[in-house]
N, C-alpha and C positions, 0 to 999 in steps of 0.2 A: 390410858392418859397420853396425850400427844407429846412427842419429844420436843424439848426446847429448841429454839433456833440456835445454830452455832454461833459461837462467840468469835468475833473478829476485830483485831486491832487495826484501825485505820491510820496508815502512815500520813504525815503532813502533805506529801506530794499528791496523795489523792483527794485531800481536802482542799486543795488549792483551786482546781478548775470549777467554776460554778455549776455547770450542768451535771458533771460527775458527782461532786459533792451532794447536790440536790437529789440525784437519783439514789445514791447510797443511803442518805439520811431518810428518804421517804420509804425505801425498802425496810429500814430499821423500824420506822414509825408503823409499817404494816406488819411487823413482827416476823419478817423474813430472815432477819439476823439480829443479834444483839451487838451493837457497836461499842467499842472500848477505845480510849485514848488517854494520854497523860497530859499533865500540865506542859511538859516540855514540847510534846506533839503540837498542841494548840499553840504555844508560844511561837513555834516554827511557822505553823500556818499563818498566824497573825502577822508576823514579820515579813514573810514572803508576799502576802497580798499587798502590804504597804510598800515594800521595796520595789515590787514590780509596777507599782502605780495602778494597780487593779482597784483598790479602795483606799480612801483616806484612813488615817489612823482610827479616827472615832467611829467609823463604819465598821472597820475590821474588828474593833473591840466589841462593837454591838453584836456583830455576827457570832463572836465566840460566846458572849453572854447568852444569846438566844439558844446556841447549841447546848450549852451547860444546863440551861433551864429545861429544856425539852428532853434531854437525855442525862438526868442527874446519877443514873447508875453507871454511866460510860466512864467516869473518871477513875484512873488507876493510881494508887498511891502506895508507898512503902517498898517499892522495888530497887531502891538505891543500892543496897548491898549486893544485890545480883548482878549488876552491871558489869563488874570486873570479871565474873565468871563466864560471861558470854565470849564466843569466838568468831563472831561475824565482824564486818567492818567497824572499826572503833567508833565512827560517827553515828552509827545506828545501832549500837548496842543497848542504848537505853530503850529503844523500841521493842527489841527482843526480850529484854529483862522485864519490860511491862507486860508483855504477852505471857511469859512464864508466870508472873505474880497473879494474873487474873485468869490463868488457865485457858487461854484462847487457844482455838484450833488452828486459826488463820491470821496471817499478817497480810493485809492488802497493801501492795506498794508498787509503784511504777520504777522503783530503783532496786530491781531484784539482785543486781551484782553486789549489793551490800548485805545481802542475806544468804549468802552461800553455805553457811554453817550454823544452822539453828538447832536447839534441842529437839530431841525426838518428841512426837506428838504435836509439833507446830509446823505448819507449811506456810512459806511465804508465796503469794500468787500475785499476778498482775490484776489490775481491776478488770481487764478485758476477760481473762479467764475466770474470775470470780462471777461476774455478771453473766457470762455464757453459761456457767454452771447453774445459776438460779433459772435461767431461760429454758434450759434443758428440762428441769424438773417441772416447770409450770409455765409454758410459754404464753398462754392466755392470761394468766395472773400478772405477768410481768408487762404485757402489752397494755393491759388495763391500768397498771401503775403508771406507765408512761403516758397514756391518754390522759389520765387525770392530772399529771404533772404539767402537760401542755395546756390543758384547760385552765390551769390556775395562773398562767402567765398572761399578762396584758400589757407589758411595757417592753417590747412590743408584743402583740398577740402572736401566738405561735401554734401551728398545726402539729399534729403527732409526727407527720413526716419531717417537718423542719426540726422538731425536737431530736428526732433520731439522727438526722444529719449532723446536728451540734454534738451529739454524743459520739459520732464517728471520729471525731479528732482525738479523742482519748481511748475509746474503746471500739475500734474499727471491726473486730470480728463479731462482738456482741451486736453491734448496729446492723451488720450485714445479715445476721440470722433474724433479727427482728424484722428487717425488710422482706426477707424471704418468706418468712412466716405470714406476714400480712398479705403478701403477693398471692399466696396459694390459696387465700380464702378461708383459712382454718379460724382466723380471728376477725375477719371482716376488714373494713377500712378502705377498700378500693371499690370503686363504682363498677368497673368492668374486669373480670378475670375468667380467662377461658382457656380450654385446651388448644394447643396449635395442632398442625397436622401431623399425620402419623410419623413415626420414627423413620419410616422408609423414604419419606420425602423431605424431612427437615435433617440437614446435616451440618456438622461442623466443617467450616472452610477457612483457612487461612491463606490469603492471597499468595504470600511468599513461597508456601510449599504445597499449594493445592494439588499440583500434578503428582508430586511425590506420594502424598497421602492417598490419592485416588488410585495410583498404580499399586500401592501396597494393599488396597482393599481395606483400609482402616478407617472409613467414614464412620462418625458417630453423631448420635443425636446432639444438636446444638443447644436447644433449649427445651424447657418443659412448660413454662407458663409465661403469659404476658398480662400485664395489668396497666391500667390508666387511672391515676389518681387525680381527681378534678378540684382545683380550687379557683377562687375569684381572680386572683392576679396572675397565677402561674400553675400550670399543671405538669404532670410528670408521666412519662412513659417508661415503664420498667420491663425488662426481660430477664427471667430467672434461668441460669444456665445448670448444667448438672452438677457442678462443684458447690452449688449453693450461693454462688456470687450473683450479684445483681448489676446488669448494665442499665444505666438510666439515662434519660435526657429530660431537661426542663424545657418547656413550651410555654411561651406566653399565651395566656388565655384571652380570646377575643370573642366577639359574637359569631365570627366565622367558624366554619367547621375546620377540624385540623387538616392540614394538607398532607397528603400521602407523601409527596415528594420531599417535604421537609423532614418527615419522620425517617424516610429512606436515606437521606443525606446524612442525618445524625449518626444512624447505625451502620452506613455504608452496605445497605442491603439492596436487593433488586437490580 
């Protein structure tokens, strides 16, 4: 019998950003996790969306209703007596008490400083760490989820790359790993992916200290892969470095061929 997905309480702060909320809820709909929240958490989410001007009150209330309808098992009740026993920040003790009540293993929050003392068996993690963990286990499955997520959006239409860029605002490490995974060609999505020159001819070079590095004999390979992602309006050139980071530049797509000098200028190479 397959193990049940882990139980995660989603704090109000991770339910506020649209792209992050949508990604987490889609992961739950795909049975990657079991989401949990309390009435207090949803109250805070709804209030924050209205106060920030993100949604009018009626739309925020409708969002809450839809979440409760799609995930009826998510609501946690009966944890009130546990709140006073919690030892984390007073403002978020209700979140930890709810997690204890539903036997959650994880609290997903962007406000980790309020969760410094949680009971054994519960771990508070950032959404970046949480999603990066899922990605490590099943990278192709996560990319497929993001691809379907992008395909469902039509106001405005959005590519997978644009969706990942939006996510980077809330979960930069996760987004960087998704980009790197796509760039290496293990899950497709780029039109051109190829090996660069051998490590003996491609080296890391920082203009300000290149002489010192050269003298010390510490030249290292600068990059492993390069990819071009082509779209109608704008295309993207990406270079994956050894640390897993991706340097990228966006180039307006025209009928003309890409100009080598433009690309060199963006990355200061050549």
